[in-house]
C-alpha positions as CSV (number, residue, x, y, z in Angstrom):
1,X,127.3,55.2,73.0
2,X,123.8,56.4,71.9
3,X,123.6,58.1,75.4
4,X,126.8,60.2,74.6
5,X,125.6,61.2,71.0
6,X,122.2,62.4,72.5
7,X,124.0,64.4,75.1
8,X,126.3,66.0,72.4
9,X,123.3,66.8,70.2
10,X,121.5,68.4,73.2
11,X,124.6,70.4,74.2
12,X,125.1,71.8,70.6
13,X,121.4,72.7,70.5
14,X,121.5,74.4,73.8
15,X,124.5,76.3,72.8
16,X,122.9,77.3,69.5
17,X,119.8,78.6,71.3
18,X,121.7,80.5,73.9
19,X,123.8,82.3,71.3
20,X,120.7,83.3,69.4
21,X,119.1,84.5,72.6
22,X,122.3,86.5,73.5
23,X,122.4,88.1,70.0
24,X,118.8,89.2,70.4
25,X,119.3,90.6,73.9
26,X,122.3,92.6,72.5
27,X,120.3,94.0,69.6
28,X,117.4,94.9,71.9
29,X,119.7,96.7,74.3
30,X,121.4,98.7,71.6
31,X,118.1,99.7,70.2
32,X,116.9,100.9,73.7
33,X,120.1,102.8,74.2
34,X,119.7,104.5,71.0
35,X,116.1,105.6,71.7
36,X,117.2,106.9,75.1
37,X,120.0,108.9,73.5
38,X,117.5,110.3,70.9
39,X,114.9,111.2,73.6
40,X,117.6,112.8,75.9
41,X,119.0,114.8,72.9
42,X,115.6,116.2,72.0
43,X,114.5,118.1,75.1
44,X,116.7,119.4,77.9
45,X,115.5,118.9,81.4
46,X,114.0,122.1,82.7
47,X,115.3,123.6,85.9
48,X,112.7,123.7,88.7
49,X,114.2,126.7,90.5
50,X,116.0,129.8,89.5
51,X,119.7,130.3,90.1
52,X,118.8,132.7,93.0
53,X,116.8,130.2,94.9
54,X,117.9,129.5,98.5
55,X,117.1,126.8,101.0
56,X,116.3,127.6,104.6
57,X,116.0,124.8,107.2
58,X,113.2,125.3,109.7
59,X,113.5,124.4,113.4
60,X,112.0,121.0,114.2
61,X,108.3,121.4,114.9
62,X,106.9,119.1,117.7
63,X,103.2,119.2,118.7
64,X,100.4,116.8,119.7
65,X,97.6,115.9,117.4
66,X,93.9,116.6,117.8
67,X,92.9,112.8,117.9
68,X,94.2,111.1,119.9
69,X,95.6,113.7,122.0
70,X,98.4,111.5,123.3
71,X,99.8,111.3,119.8
72,X,102.8,113.6,119.0
73,X,104.2,114.7,115.7
74,X,107.6,115.9,114.8
75,X,108.2,117.7,111.4
76,X,111.5,118.7,110.0
77,X,111.1,120.9,107.0
78,X,112.9,123.3,104.7
79,X,111.7,126.3,102.7
80,X,112.8,127.1,99.2
81,X,112.9,130.9,98.8
82,X,113.4,132.8,95.5
83,X,114.6,136.5,95.5
84,X,113.9,137.2,99.1
85,X,116.1,139.5,101.3
86,X,117.9,137.9,104.2
87,X,116.0,139.8,107.0
88,X,112.6,138.6,105.6
89,X,113.4,135.0,105.7
90,X,113.7,134.7,109.4
91,X,110.2,136.3,110.1
92,X,108.6,134.2,107.3
93,X,110.2,131.0,108.7
94,X,108.9,131.7,112.2
95,X,105.4,132.4,110.9
96,X,105.4,129.2,108.8
97,X,106.6,127.2,111.8
98,X,103.8,128.5,113.8
99,X,101.4,127.7,110.9
100,X,102.7,124.1,110.9
101,X,102.1,123.8,114.6
102,X,98.5,125.1,114.3
103,X,97.7,122.8,111.3
104,X,99.0,119.6,112.9
105,X,96.9,120.3,116.0
106,X,93.8,120.1,113.9
107,X,94.9,116.8,112.3
108,X,94.0,113.3,113.5
109,X,96.2,110.2,113.3
110,X,94.1,108.6,110.5
111,X,94.5,111.7,108.3
112,X,98.3,111.3,108.4
113,X,98.4,107.6,107.6
114,X,99.7,106.3,104.3
115,X,101.1,107.9,101.2
116,X,97.8,109.7,100.5
117,X,97.9,111.3,104.0
118,X,101.5,112.5,103.5
119,X,100.6,113.9,100.1
120,X,97.6,115.9,101.6
121,X,99.8,117.2,104.4
122,X,102.5,118.2,101.9
123,X,100.0,120.0,99.6
124,X,98.3,121.8,102.5
125,X,101.5,123.0,104.1
126,X,102.9,124.1,100.8
127,X,99.6,126.2,100.2
128,X,99.8,127.7,103.6
129,X,103.5,128.6,103.3
130,X,102.8,130.2,99.8
131,X,99.9,132.2,101.3
132,X,101.8,133.2,104.4
133,X,104.8,134.5,102.5
134,X,102.8,136.1,99.6
135,X,104.4,133.8,97.1
136,X,107.9,134.2,98.2
137,X,108.2,130.6,99.3
138,X,108.4,128.4,96.3
139,X,108.0,125.2,98.1
140,X,107.9,123.6,101.6
141,X,109.9,120.5,101.6
142,X,109.0,117.8,104.4
143,X,112.3,116.2,105.3
144,X,111.0,114.0,108.1
145,X,107.6,113.3,109.7
146,X,107.5,111.1,112.9
147,X,104.3,110.4,114.6
148,X,104.4,108.7,118.0
């Protein structure tokens, strides 16, 4: 009989603690949701590109690396243009494709490894694209990079 009474007391105690914990979780969630609504209402998210921005997919670039020369790299990228005439985009895209080939031929495999290597590659290619296009290319987006 004592055994059943002990189990009943422990069951009631567990239910009470679970209920209090549930109320605390609900209260915390409501506070967090209210804070998120307040933050979202204060500042709108700025647009990164203007309404006239266009995306142009480059032809895949395949070339070998400097070291080891048996390693090959394939890059698929896109360019974000802003206020550029249609006839200029093809010429600029071809020139940037050649720049990508020339740049990758100077790279070694360890320079491309890891997140830091990809970030450096992205920054360098963006800078080259911006210089080549005289500021007409807003960003070069690396879609895929495969090194074999």
